[in-house]
Backbone as XML, in Angstrom:
<?xml version="1.0"?>
<chain id="A" units="angstrom">
  <residue number="1" name="UNK">
    <atom name="N" x="1.464" y="-1.668" z="0.107"/>
    <atom name="CA" x="0.426" y="-0.459" z="0.209"/>
    <atom name="C" x="0.978" y="1.841" z="-0.185"/>
  </residue>
  <residue number="2" name="UNK">
    <atom name="N" x="2.132" y="1.380" z="0.506"/>
    <atom name="CA" x="2.479" y="2.695" z="0.677"/>
    <atom name="C" x="2.910" y="2.963" z="-1.055"/>
  </residue>
  <residue number="3" name="UNK">
    <atom name="N" x="2.941" y="2.333" z="-2.072"/>
    <atom name="CA" x="2.539" y="2.885" z="-3.462"/>
    <atom name="C" x="2.292" y="4.090" z="-3.866"/>
  </residue>
  <residue number="4" name="UNK">
    <atom name="N" x="0.721" y="4.019" z="-3.065"/>
    <atom name="CA" x="0.311" y="5.240" z="-3.489"/>
    <atom name="C" x="0.948" y="6.089" z="-2.369"/>
  </residue>
  <residue number="5" name="UNK">
    <atom name="N" x="1.734" y="6.323" z="-1.007"/>
    <atom name="CA" x="1.943" y="7.542" z="-1.397"/>
    <atom name="C" x="3.237" y="7.924" z="-2.562"/>
  </residue>
  <residue number="6" name="UNK">
    <atom name="N" x="4.185" y="6.186" z="-3.133"/>
    <atom name="CA" x="5.346" y="7.059" z="-3.434"/>
    <atom name="C" x="4.602" y="7.965" z="-4.049"/>
  </residue>
  <residue number="7" name="UNK">
    <atom name="N" x="3.397" y="7.296" z="-5.067"/>
    <atom name="CA" x="2.843" y="8.231" z="-6.534"/>
    <atom name="C" x="2.245" y="9.500" z="-6.104"/>
  </residue>
  <residue number="8" name="UNK">
    <atom name="N" x="1.818" y="9.958" z="-5.095"/>
    <atom name="CA" x="1.716" y="11.164" z="-4.900"/>
    <atom name="C" x="3.401" y="11.835" z="-5.075"/>
  </residue>
  <residue number="9" name="UNK">
    <atom name="N" x="4.086" y="11.351" z="-4.423"/>
    <atom name="CA" x="5.201" y="11.779" z="-4.702"/>
    <atom name="C" x="6.028" y="12.100" z="-5.361"/>
  </residue>
  <residue number="10" name="UNK">
    <atom name="N" x="5.643" y="11.329" z="-6.654"/>
    <atom name="CA" x="5.404" y="11.278" z="-7.732"/>
    <atom name="C" x="5.704" y="12.382" z="-9.015"/>
  </residue>
  <residue number="11" name="UNK">
    <atom name="N" x="3.598" y="12.027" z="-8.699"/>
    <atom name="CA" x="2.726" y="13.310" z="-9.055"/>
    <atom name="C" x="3.674" y="15.312" z="-8.865"/>
  </residue>
  <residue number="12" name="UNK">
    <atom name="N" x="4.074" y="14.940" z="-7.328"/>
    <atom name="CA" x="4.061" y="16.312" z="-6.781"/>
    <atom name="C" x="5.741" y="17.113" z="-7.749"/>
  </residue>
  <residue number="13" name="UNK">
    <atom name="N" x="6.840" y="15.407" z="-7.613"/>
    <atom name="CA" x="7.473" y="16.046" z="-8.287"/>
    <atom name="C" x="7.859" y="16.298" z="-9.065"/>
  </residue>
  <residue number="14" name="UNK">
    <atom name="N" x="7.000" y="15.234" z="-10.124"/>
    <atom name="CA" x="7.044" y="16.279" z="-11.546"/>
    <atom name="C" x="6.436" y="17.434" z="-12.442"/>
  </residue>
  <residue number="15" name="UNK">
    <atom name="N" x="4.956" y="17.995" z="-11.376"/>
    <atom name="CA" x="3.966" y="18.758" z="-11.544"/>
    <atom name="C" x="5.099" y="19.856" z="-11.491"/>
  </residue>
  <residue number="16" name="UNK">
    <atom name="N" x="5.073" y="19.522" z="-9.982"/>
    <atom name="CA" x="6.426" y="21.248" z="-9.395"/>
    <atom name="C" x="7.437" y="21.413" z="-10.347"/>
  </residue>
  <residue number="17" name="UNK">
    <atom name="N" x="8.079" y="20.815" z="-11.102"/>
    <atom name="CA" x="9.496" y="20.461" z="-12.002"/>
    <atom name="C" x="9.264" y="20.836" z="-13.716"/>
  </residue>
  <residue number="18" name="UNK">
    <atom name="N" x="7.816" y="19.897" z="-13.293"/>
    <atom name="CA" x="6.995" y="20.911" z="-14.864"/>
    <atom name="C" x="6.919" y="22.468" z="-15.056"/>
  </residue>
  <residue number="19" name="UNK">
    <atom name="N" x="6.101" y="22.756" z="-13.507"/>
    <atom name="CA" x="5.506" y="24.338" z="-13.128"/>
    <atom name="C" x="7.106" y="25.406" z="-13.901"/>
  </residue>
  <residue number="20" name="UNK">
    <atom name="N" x="7.531" y="23.960" z="-12.612"/>
    <atom name="CA" x="9.301" y="26.024" z="-12.835"/>
    <atom name="C" x="9.787" y="24.901" z="-13.953"/>
  </residue>
  <residue number="21" name="UNK">
    <atom name="N" x="9.589" y="25.004" z="-15.027"/>
    <atom name="CA" x="9.973" y="24.930" z="-16.371"/>
    <atom name="C" x="9.778" y="25.213" z="-17.664"/>
  </residue>
  <residue number="22" name="UNK">
    <atom name="N" x="8.792" y="25.890" z="-16.791"/>
    <atom name="CA" x="7.495" y="26.529" z="-17.530"/>
    <atom name="C" x="6.684" y="25.849" z="-18.945"/>
  </residue>
  <residue number="23" name="UNK">
    <atom name="N" x="6.669" y="24.409" z="-18.484"/>
    <atom name="CA" x="5.894" y="23.485" z="-19.451"/>
    <atom name="C" x="4.794" y="24.031" z="-19.029"/>
  </residue>
  <residue number="24" name="UNK">
    <atom name="N" x="4.143" y="23.262" z="-20.178"/>
    <atom name="CA" x="1.925" y="22.946" z="-19.792"/>
    <atom name="C" x="1.713" y="22.000" z="-19.538"/>
  </residue>
  <residue number="25" name="UNK">
    <atom name="N" x="2.801" y="21.136" z="-19.692"/>
    <atom name="CA" x="2.430" y="18.841" z="-19.171"/>
    <atom name="C" x="3.366" y="18.378" z="-19.521"/>
  </residue>
  <residue number="26" name="UNK">
    <atom name="N" x="3.255" y="17.390" z="-19.132"/>
    <atom name="CA" x="4.916" y="16.433" z="-18.135"/>
    <atom name="C" x="3.857" y="14.918" z="-19.483"/>
  </residue>
  <residue number="27" name="UNK">
    <atom name="N" x="4.932" y="14.812" z="-20.155"/>
    <atom name="CA" x="4.336" y="13.855" z="-20.988"/>
    <atom name="C" x="5.360" y="11.541" z="-20.285"/>
  </residue>
  <residue number="28" name="UNK">
    <atom name="N" x="5.812" y="12.446" z="-19.830"/>
    <atom name="CA" x="6.838" y="10.991" z="-19.222"/>
    <atom name="C" x="7.132" y="11.443" z="-17.855"/>
  </residue>
  <residue number="29" name="UNK">
    <atom name="N" x="7.339" y="10.476" z="-17.306"/>
    <atom name="CA" x="8.546" y="11.008" z="-16.611"/>
    <atom name="C" x="9.279" y="8.960" z="-15.905"/>
  </residue>
  <residue number="30" name="UNK">
    <atom name="N" x="9.959" y="9.052" z="-16.367"/>
    <atom name="CA" x="11.023" y="8.611" z="-16.203"/>
    <atom name="C" x="12.168" y="7.788" z="-15.016"/>
  </residue>
  <residue number="31" name="UNK">
    <atom name="N" x="11.565" y="6.485" z="-14.183"/>
    <atom name="CA" x="11.927" y="6.159" z="-12.941"/>
    <atom name="C" x="13.025" y="4.952" z="-12.991"/>
  </residue>
  <residue number="32" name="UNK">
    <atom name="N" x="13.550" y="5.490" z="-12.106"/>
    <atom name="CA" x="14.976" y="4.268" z="-11.622"/>
    <atom name="C" x="14.415" y="3.910" z="-10.404"/>
  </residue>
  <residue number="33" name="UNK">
    <atom name="N" x="14.151" y="2.213" z="-10.682"/>
    <atom name="CA" x="13.333" y="1.119" z="-9.174"/>
    <atom name="C" x="14.463" y="0.232" z="-9.527"/>
  </residue>
  <residue number="34" name="UNK">
    <atom name="N" x="15.216" y="0.010" z="-7.834"/>
    <atom name="CA" x="15.865" y="-1.514" z="-7.874"/>
    <atom name="C" x="15.231" y="-2.056" z="-7.415"/>
  </residue>
  <residue number="35" name="UNK">
    <atom name="N" x="15.194" y="-3.857" z="-7.211"/>
    <atom name="CA" x="14.713" y="-5.196" z="-6.893"/>
    <atom name="C" x="14.388" y="-5.162" z="-5.850"/>
  </residue>
  <residue number="36" name="UNK">
    <atom name="N" x="14.914" y="-4.589" z="-4.339"/>
    <atom name="CA" x="15.165" y="-4.944" z="-3.220"/>
    <atom name="C" x="14.088" y="-3.474" z="-3.124"/>
  </residue>
  <residue number="37" name="UNK">
    <atom name="N" x="13.551" y="-2.312" z="-4.090"/>
    <atom name="CA" x="13.392" y="-1.155" z="-3.166"/>
    <atom name="C" x="11.871" y="-1.804" z="-2.708"/>
  </residue>
  <residue number="38" name="UNK">
    <atom name="N" x="11.167" y="-2.930" z="-3.205"/>
    <atom name="CA" x="9.782" y="-2.888" z="-2.839"/>
    <atom name="C" x="8.264" y="-2.331" z="-3.325"/>
  </residue>
  <residue number="39" name="UNK">
    <atom name="N" x="8.979" y="-1.178" z="-4.634"/>
    <atom name="CA" x="8.211" y="-1.073" z="-5.334"/>
    <atom name="C" x="7.257" y="-2.282" z="-6.846"/>
  </residue>
  <residue number="40" name="UNK">
    <atom name="N" x="6.202" y="-1.688" z="-6.327"/>
    <atom name="CA" x="5.287" y="-3.325" z="-7.630"/>
    <atom name="C" x="4.757" y="-1.974" z="-9.300"/>
  </residue>
  <residue number="41" name="UNK">
    <atom name="N" x="5.558" y="-2.473" z="-9.986"/>
    <atom name="CA" x="5.487" y="-1.003" z="-11.170"/>
    <atom name="C" x="3.893" y="-1.338" z="-11.537"/>
  </residue>
  <residue number="42" name="UNK">
    <atom name="N" x="3.026" y="-2.532" z="-11.710"/>
    <atom name="CA" x="1.681" y="-2.564" z="-11.372"/>
    <atom name="C" x="0.823" y="-1.500" z="-10.833"/>
  </residue>
  <residue number="43" name="UNK">
    <atom name="N" x="1.716" y="-1.755" z="-9.056"/>
    <atom name="CA" x="0.157" y="-0.339" z="-8.497"/>
    <atom name="C" x="0.690" y="0.781" z="-8.754"/>
  </residue>
  <residue number="44" name="UNK">
    <atom name="N" x="1.774" y="1.463" z="-8.432"/>
    <atom name="CA" x="2.399" y="2.912" z="-9.330"/>
    <atom name="C" x="1.350" y="3.086" z="-10.460"/>
  </residue>
  <residue number="45" name="UNK">
    <atom name="N" x="1.218" y="2.395" z="-10.651"/>
    <atom name="CA" x="0.984" y="2.889" z="-12.899"/>
    <atom name="C" x="-0.524" y="2.832" z="-12.259"/>
  </residue>
  <residue number="46" name="UNK">
    <atom name="N" x="-1.240" y="1.786" z="-11.852"/>
    <atom name="CA" x="-2.890" y="2.058" z="-11.251"/>
    <atom name="C" x="-3.034" y="3.540" z="-10.480"/>
  </residue>
  <residue number="47" name="UNK">
    <atom name="N" x="-2.836" y="2.960" z="-9.414"/>
    <atom name="CA" x="-2.297" y="4.699" z="-8.764"/>
    <atom name="C" x="-1.869" y="6.191" z="-9.321"/>
  </residue>
  <residue number="48" name="UNK">
    <atom name="N" x="-0.877" y="5.863" z="-10.448"/>
    <atom name="CA" x="-0.666" y="7.372" z="-11.165"/>
    <atom name="C" x="-1.657" y="7.688" z="-11.978"/>
  </residue>
  <residue number="49" name="UNK">
    <atom name="N" x="-2.471" y="6.582" z="-12.696"/>
    <atom name="CA" x="-3.453" y="6.894" z="-13.707"/>
    <atom name="C" x="-5.224" y="7.676" z="-12.255"/>
  </residue>
  <residue number="50" name="UNK">
    <atom name="N" x="-5.122" y="7.171" z="-11.390"/>
    <atom name="CA" x="-6.403" y="7.911" z="-10.539"/>
    <atom name="C" x="-5.955" y="9.494" z="-10.330"/>
  </residue>
  <residue number="51" name="UNK">
    <atom name="N" x="-4.667" y="9.561" z="-9.322"/>
    <atom name="CA" x="-4.316" y="11.100" z="-8.302"/>
    <atom name="C" x="-3.598" y="11.447" z="-9.554"/>
  </residue>
  <residue number="52" name="UNK">
    <atom name="N" x="-3.227" y="11.525" z="-11.260"/>
    <atom name="CA" x="-2.801" y="12.862" z="-12.147"/>
    <atom name="C" x="-4.378" y="13.348" z="-13.090"/>
  </residue>
  <residue number="53" name="UNK">
    <atom name="N" x="-4.969" y="12.490" z="-12.412"/>
    <atom name="CA" x="-6.345" y="13.191" z="-13.854"/>
    <atom name="C" x="-6.600" y="14.895" z="-12.555"/>
  </residue>
  <residue number="54" name="UNK">
    <atom name="N" x="-7.316" y="15.765" z="-13.706"/>
    <atom name="CA" x="-6.777" y="16.835" z="-13.664"/>
    <atom name="C" x="-5.915" y="17.367" z="-12.780"/>
  </residue>
  <residue number="55" name="UNK">
    <atom name="N" x="-4.228" y="17.087" z="-13.293"/>
    <atom name="CA" x="-2.528" y="17.509" z="-12.711"/>
    <atom name="C" x="-2.182" y="17.379" z="-14.201"/>
  </residue>
  <residue number="56" name="UNK">
    <atom name="N" x="-1.079" y="18.230" z="-14.790"/>
    <atom name="CA" x="-0.485" y="18.678" z="-16.166"/>
    <atom name="C" x="-0.156" y="17.578" z="-15.916"/>
  </residue>
  <residue number="57" name="UNK">
    <atom name="N" x="0.015" y="16.458" z="-15.171"/>
    <atom name="CA" x="0.460" y="14.731" z="-15.672"/>
    <atom name="C" x="-0.261" y="14.271" z="-15.939"/>
  </residue>
  <residue number="58" name="UNK">
    <atom name="N" x="-1.507" y="14.096" z="-15.801"/>
    <atom name="CA" x="-3.032" y="13.310" z="-16.435"/>
    <atom name="C" x="-2.562" y="12.776" z="-17.789"/>
  </residue>
  <residue number="59" name="UNK">
    <atom name="N" x="-2.251" y="11.626" z="-17.958"/>
    <atom name="CA" x="-2.322" y="11.011" z="-19.681"/>
    <atom name="C" x="-0.774" y="10.772" z="-19.576"/>
  </residue>
  <residue number="60" name="UNK">
    <atom name="N" x="0.248" y="11.338" z="-19.075"/>
    <atom name="CA" x="1.732" y="10.932" z="-18.955"/>
    <atom name="C" x="2.533" y="9.974" z="-18.712"/>
  </residue>
  <residue number="61" name="UNK">
    <atom name="N" x="2.942" y="9.328" z="-19.613"/>
    <atom name="CA" x="3.828" y="7.666" z="-19.908"/>
    <atom name="C" x="4.538" y="7.063" z="-18.223"/>
  </residue>
  <residue number="62" name="UNK">
    <atom name="N" x="4.573" y="6.175" z="-17.269"/>
    <atom name="CA" x="4.741" y="6.267" z="-16.486"/>
    <atom name="C" x="6.048" y="4.788" z="-17.312"/>
  </residue>
  <residue number="63" name="UNK">
    <atom name="N" x="7.756" y="5.887" z="-17.576"/>
    <atom name="CA" x="8.917" y="4.292" z="-17.705"/>
    <atom name="C" x="8.960" y="4.176" z="-17.651"/>
  </residue>
  <residue number="64" name="UNK">
    <atom name="N" x="9.188" y="2.459" z="-16.186"/>
    <atom name="CA" x="10.096" y="1.857" z="-15.454"/>
    <atom name="C" x="11.566" y="1.343" z="-15.523"/>
  </residue>
  <residue number="65" name="UNK">
    <atom name="N" x="13.079" y="1.940" z="-14.925"/>
    <atom name="CA" x="13.918" y="1.526" z="-15.608"/>
    <atom name="C" x="13.778" y="0.488" z="-14.252"/>
  </residue>
  <residue number="66" name="UNK">
    <atom name="N" x="14.653" y="-0.458" z="-13.966"/>
    <atom name="CA" x="14.749" y="-2.020" z="-13.384"/>
    <atom name="C" x="16.361" y="-1.248" z="-13.039"/>
  </residue>
  <residue number="67" name="UNK">
    <atom name="N" x="16.705" y="-1.345" z="-12.128"/>
    <atom name="CA" x="17.714" y="-1.686" z="-11.756"/>
    <atom name="C" x="17.730" y="-3.805" z="-10.467"/>
  </residue>
  <residue number="68" name="UNK">
    <atom name="N" x="19.324" y="-4.317" z="-11.251"/>
    <atom name="CA" x="19.192" y="-5.518" z="-10.665"/>
    <atom name="C" x="19.458" y="-5.582" z="-9.284"/>
  </residue>
  <residue number="69" name="UNK">
    <atom name="N" x="19.484" y="-6.484" z="-8.479"/>
    <atom name="CA" x="20.914" y="-6.541" z="-7.490"/>
    <atom name="C" x="21.754" y="-7.345" z="-7.410"/>
  </residue>
  <residue number="70" name="UNK">
    <atom name="N" x="22.964" y="-5.631" z="-6.878"/>
    <atom name="CA" x="24.686" y="-6.082" z="-6.622"/>
    <atom name="C" x="25.011" y="-6.326" z="-5.547"/>
  </residue>
  <residue number="71" name="UNK">
    <atom name="N" x="25.720" y="-6.260" z="-5.212"/>
    <atom name="CA" x="26.603" y="-7.317" z="-4.186"/>
    <atom name="C" x="28.056" y="-6.738" z="-3.908"/>
  </residue>
  <residue number="72" name="UNK">
    <atom name="N" x="28.846" y="-6.031" z="-2.630"/>
    <atom name="CA" x="30.161" y="-6.569" z="-2.597"/>
    <atom name="C" x="30.446" y="-7.207" z="-1.638"/>
  </residue>
  <residue number="73" name="UNK">
    <atom name="N" x="31.047" y="-7.637" z="-1.979"/>
    <atom name="CA" x="31.843" y="-8.604" z="-0.108"/>
    <atom name="C" x="32.824" y="-7.846" z="0.288"/>
  </residue>
  <residue number="74" name="UNK">
    <atom name="N" x="32.662" y="-7.407" z="1.250"/>
    <atom name="CA" x="33.513" y="-6.208" z="2.525"/>
    <atom name="C" x="35.591" y="-7.162" z="2.500"/>
  </residue>
  <residue number="75" name="UNK">
    <atom name="N" x="34.757" y="-9.134" z="2.760"/>
    <atom name="CA" x="36.486" y="-9.001" z="3.274"/>
    <atom name="C" x="36.837" y="-8.824" z="1.469"/>
  </residue>
  <residue number="76" name="UNK">
    <atom name="N" x="36.571" y="-9.372" z="0.773"/>
    <atom name="CA" x="37.375" y="-9.467" z="-0.169"/>
    <atom name="C" x="37.019" y="-8.032" z="-1.319"/>
  </residue>
  <residue number="77" name="UNK">
    <atom name="N" x="36.639" y="-7.858" z="-1.426"/>
    <atom name="CA" x="36.073" y="-6.429" z="-2.676"/>
    <atom name="C" x="35.537" y="-7.075" z="-3.164"/>
  </residue>
  <residue number="78" name="UNK">
    <atom name="N" x="34.807" y="-8.560" z="-4.008"/>
    <atom name="CA" x="34.630" y="-8.688" z="-4.876"/>
    <atom name="C" x="32.690" y="-8.237" z="-5.223"/>
  </residue>
  <residue number="79" name="UNK">
    <atom name="N" x="32.451" y="-7.868" z="-6.538"/>
    <atom name="CA" x="31.065" y="-7.499" z="-6.971"/>
    <atom name="C" x="30.639" y="-8.845" z="-8.327"/>
  </residue>
  <residue number="80" name="UNK">
    <atom name="N" x="29.115" y="-9.109" z="-7.525"/>
    <atom name="CA" x="29.275" y="-10.171" z="-7.787"/>
    <atom name="C" x="26.956" y="-9.609" z="-7.828"/>
  </residue>
  <residue number="81" name="UNK">
    <atom name="N" x="26.097" y="-10.406" z="-8.628"/>
    <atom name="CA" x="24.791" y="-10.023" z="-8.357"/>
    <atom name="C" x="24.614" y="-11.877" z="-8.201"/>
  </residue>
  <residue number="82" name="UNK">
    <atom name="N" x="22.990" y="-11.869" z="-6.756"/>
    <atom name="CA" x="23.557" y="-13.112" z="-6.603"/>
    <atom name="C" x="21.733" y="-13.370" z="-7.281"/>
  </residue>
  <residue number="83" name="UNK">
    <atom name="N" x="21.995" y="-15.105" z="-7.479"/>
    <atom name="CA" x="21.171" y="-15.284" z="-8.419"/>
    <atom name="C" x="20.417" y="-16.273" z="-7.188"/>
  </residue>
  <residue number="84" name="UNK">
    <atom name="N" x="20.286" y="-16.657" z="-5.489"/>
    <atom name="CA" x="18.980" y="-16.632" z="-5.376"/>
    <atom name="C" x="19.382" y="-16.011" z="-3.653"/>
  </residue>
  <residue number="85" name="UNK">
    <atom name="N" x="18.849" y="-16.534" z="-2.451"/>
    <atom name="CA" x="19.178" y="-15.480" z="-1.994"/>
    <atom name="C" x="20.038" y="-15.918" z="-0.464"/>
  </residue>
  <residue number="86" name="UNK">
    <atom name="N" x="21.181" y="-16.497" z="-1.254"/>
    <atom name="CA" x="22.451" y="-16.814" z="-1.121"/>
    <atom name="C" x="23.199" y="-15.922" z="-1.056"/>
  </residue>
  <residue number="87" name="UNK">
    <atom name="N" x="24.225" y="-15.177" z="0.376"/>
    <atom name="CA" x="24.215" y="-13.893" z="-0.671"/>
    <atom name="C" x="26.347" y="-14.145" z="-0.193"/>
  </residue>
  <residue number="88" name="UNK">
    <atom name="N" x="25.762" y="-15.265" z="-0.266"/>
    <atom name="CA" x="28.045" y="-16.035" z="0.525"/>
    <atom name="C" x="28.558" y="-15.367" z="-0.980"/>
  </residue>
  <residue number="89" name="UNK">
    <atom name="N" x="29.668" y="-14.825" z="-0.259"/>
    <atom name="CA" x="30.906" y="-14.445" z="-1.941"/>
    <atom name="C" x="31.122" y="-15.547" z="-2.706"/>
  </residue>
  <residue number="90" name="UNK">
    <atom name="N" x="31.324" y="-15.799" z="-3.542"/>
    <atom name="CA" x="31.162" y="-16.507" z="-4.537"/>
    <atom name="C" x="33.281" y="-16.877" z="-4.920"/>
  </residue>
  <residue number="91" name="UNK">
    <atom name="N" x="33.614" y="-15.432" z="-4.647"/>
    <atom name="CA" x="35.422" y="-15.665" z="-4.542"/>
    <atom name="C" x="35.620" y="-15.704" z="-3.479"/>
  </residue>
  <residue number="92" name="UNK">
    <atom name="N" x="35.346" y="-15.281" z="-2.588"/>
    <atom name="CA" x="36.187" y="-15.937" z="-1.178"/>
    <atom name="C" x="36.090" y="-17.096" z="0.105"/>
  </residue>
  <residue number="93" name="UNK">
    <atom name="N" x="33.975" y="-16.779" z="-0.172"/>
    <atom name="CA" x="33.645" y="-17.549" z="0.337"/>
    <atom name="C" x="32.891" y="-16.918" z="1.743"/>
  </residue>
  <residue number="94" name="UNK">
    <atom name="N" x="33.219" y="-15.503" z="2.324"/>
    <atom name="CA" x="32.740" y="-14.615" z="3.111"/>
    <atom name="C" x="31.207" y="-14.554" z="2.893"/>
  </residue>
  <residue number="95" name="UNK">
    <atom name="N" x="30.013" y="-14.076" z="3.892"/>
    <atom name="CA" x="29.344" y="-14.444" z="4.346"/>
    <atom name="C" x="29.229" y="-12.412" z="4.536"/>
  </residue>
  <residue number="96" name="UNK">
    <atom name="N" x="29.549" y="-11.499" z="3.858"/>
    <atom name="CA" x="29.923" y="-9.916" z="4.436"/>
    <atom name="C" x="29.292" y="-9.515" z="3.433"/>
  </residue>
  <residue number="97" name="UNK">
    <atom name="N" x="28.665" y="-9.882" z="2.931"/>
    <atom name="CA" x="27.752" y="-8.986" z="1.728"/>
    <atom name="C" x="27.238" y="-7.859" z="2.111"/>
  </residue>
  <residue number="98" name="UNK">
    <atom name="N" x="27.557" y="-6.247" z="1.566"/>
    <atom name="CA" x="26.630" y="-5.217" z="1.232"/>
    <atom name="C" x="25.870" y="-5.719" z="0.276"/>
  </residue>
  <residue number="99" name="UNK">
    <atom name="N" x="24.380" y="-4.869" z="0.291"/>
    <atom name="CA" x="24.623" y="-4.318" z="-1.714"/>
    <atom name="C" x="24.967" y="-2.979" z="-1.928"/>
  </residue>
  <residue number="100" name="UNK">
    <atom name="N" x="25.491" y="-3.063" z="-3.248"/>
    <atom name="CA" x="25.771" y="-1.972" z="-3.848"/>
    <atom name="C" x="24.334" y="-1.793" z="-4.743"/>
  </residue>
  <residue number="101" name="UNK">
    <atom name="N" x="23.881" y="-1.932" z="-5.640"/>
    <atom name="CA" x="22.820" y="-1.134" z="-5.642"/>
    <atom name="C" x="21.368" y="-2.329" z="-5.924"/>
  </residue>
  <residue number="102" name="UNK">
    <atom name="N" x="20.193" y="-1.650" z="-6.116"/>
    <atom name="CA" x="19.216" y="-2.494" z="-5.782"/>
    <atom name="C" x="18.196" y="-1.985" z="-5.442"/>
  </residue>
  <residue number="103" name="UNK">
    <atom name="N" x="18.283" y="-0.793" z="-4.521"/>
    <atom name="CA" x="17.086" y="-0.150" z="-3.290"/>
    <atom name="C" x="17.185" y="1.472" z="-4.148"/>
  </residue>
  <residue number="104" name="UNK">
    <atom name="N" x="17.873" y="1.346" z="-5.049"/>
    <atom name="CA" x="17.131" y="2.696" z="-5.996"/>
    <atom name="C" x="15.614" y="2.403" z="-6.025"/>
  </residue>
  <residue number="105" name="UNK">
    <atom name="N" x="15.299" y="4.327" z="-5.291"/>
    <atom name="CA" x="13.891" y="4.439" z="-6.431"/>
    <atom name="C" x="14.014" y="5.634" z="-6.435"/>
  </residue>
  <residue number="106" name="UNK">
    <atom name="N" x="14.226" y="6.804" z="-7.474"/>
    <atom name="CA" x="13.862" y="7.787" z="-8.178"/>
    <atom name="C" x="13.268" y="8.350" z="-9.040"/>
  </residue>
  <residue number="107" name="UNK">
    <atom name="N" x="13.071" y="9.676" z="-9.004"/>
    <atom name="CA" x="12.889" y="10.057" z="-10.618"/>
    <atom name="C" x="13.993" y="10.611" z="-11.541"/>
  </residue>
  <residue number="108" name="UNK">
    <atom name="N" x="14.098" y="9.850" z="-12.655"/>
    <atom name="CA" x="15.183" y="9.648" z="-13.784"/>
    <atom name="C" x="15.540" y="11.228" z="-14.131"/>
  </residue>
  <residue number="109" name="UNK">
    <atom name="N" x="14.569" y="10.753" z="-14.414"/>
    <atom name="CA" x="13.491" y="12.612" z="-16.019"/>
    <atom name="C" x="12.357" y="12.450" z="-15.962"/>
  </residue>
  <residue number="110" name="UNK">
    <atom name="N" x="11.976" y="13.759" z="-16.451"/>
    <atom name="CA" x="10.564" y="13.880" z="-16.909"/>
    <atom name="C" x="10.938" y="14.298" z="-18.022"/>
  </residue>
  <residue number="111" name="UNK">
    <atom name="N" x="10.020" y="14.496" z="-18.988"/>
    <atom name="CA" x="9.344" y="14.692" z="-20.834"/>
    <atom name="C" x="8.673" y="15.626" z="-20.141"/>
  </residue>
  <residue number="112" name="UNK">
    <atom name="N" x="8.456" y="15.954" z="-20.513"/>
    <atom name="CA" x="7.702" y="17.781" z="-21.125"/>
    <atom name="C" x="7.577" y="18.322" z="-22.510"/>
  </residue>
  <residue number="113" name="UNK">
    <atom name="N" x="5.687" y="19.137" z="-22.176"/>
    <atom name="CA" x="5.504" y="19.841" z="-23.444"/>
    <atom name="C" x="5.679" y="20.798" z="-22.886"/>
  </residue>
  <residue number="114" name="UNK">
    <atom name="N" x="6.115" y="21.919" z="-23.842"/>
    <atom name="CA" x="6.667" y="23.804" z="-23.715"/>
    <atom name="C" x="5.380" y="23.854" z="-23.515"/>
  </residue>
  <residue number="115" name="UNK">
    <atom name="N" x="5.238" y="25.375" z="-23.141"/>
    <atom name="CA" x="3.605" y="26.186" z="-23.444"/>
    <atom name="C" x="3.671" y="26.516" z="-24.945"/>
  </residue>
  <residue number="116" name="UNK">
    <atom name="N" x="5.343" y="26.746" z="-25.311"/>
    <atom name="CA" x="4.396" y="27.258" z="-26.529"/>
    <atom name="C" x="4.919" y="26.429" z="-27.292"/>
  </residue>
  <residue number="117" name="UNK">
    <atom name="N" x="4.480" y="25.115" z="-27.368"/>
    <atom name="CA" x="4.387" y="23.484" z="-28.472"/>
    <atom name="C" x="2.670" y="23.229" z="-29.809"/>
  </residue>
  <residue number="118" name="UNK">
    <atom name="N" x="2.823" y="23.406" z="-30.358"/>
    <atom name="CA" x="1.464" y="23.360" z="-30.933"/>
    <atom name="C" x="0.876" y="21.848" z="-30.655"/>
  </residue>
  <residue number="119" name="UNK">
    <atom name="N" x="1.622" y="20.604" z="-30.564"/>
    <atom name="CA" x="1.429" y="19.394" z="-30.205"/>
    <atom name="C" x="1.035" y="19.012" z="-29.020"/>
  </residue>
</chain>
């Protein structure tokens, strides 16, 4: 259910930045989402379609870029992508993994229509 609050934030960020740029509407919002972020794309899209009505983001496309989990061994520095829940370092065998990638969640960019555009 946290997707509701997250989607409200996405809309606020996109519309605020679009307005500051003098845009007439938001065409697309590019999101970066780590696999460990617990964000469900379909839920965000569902809430976005409903919450964006009546805003300059209404009808905008949400573009999701997924980031896979990447770990780094604190013992030897080896980086790898785990294939299971076993986060043992495949290089040295230690269990001192730290998440390097996969927790991301942010608005990467916004495509807007300028107020001067005729399209």
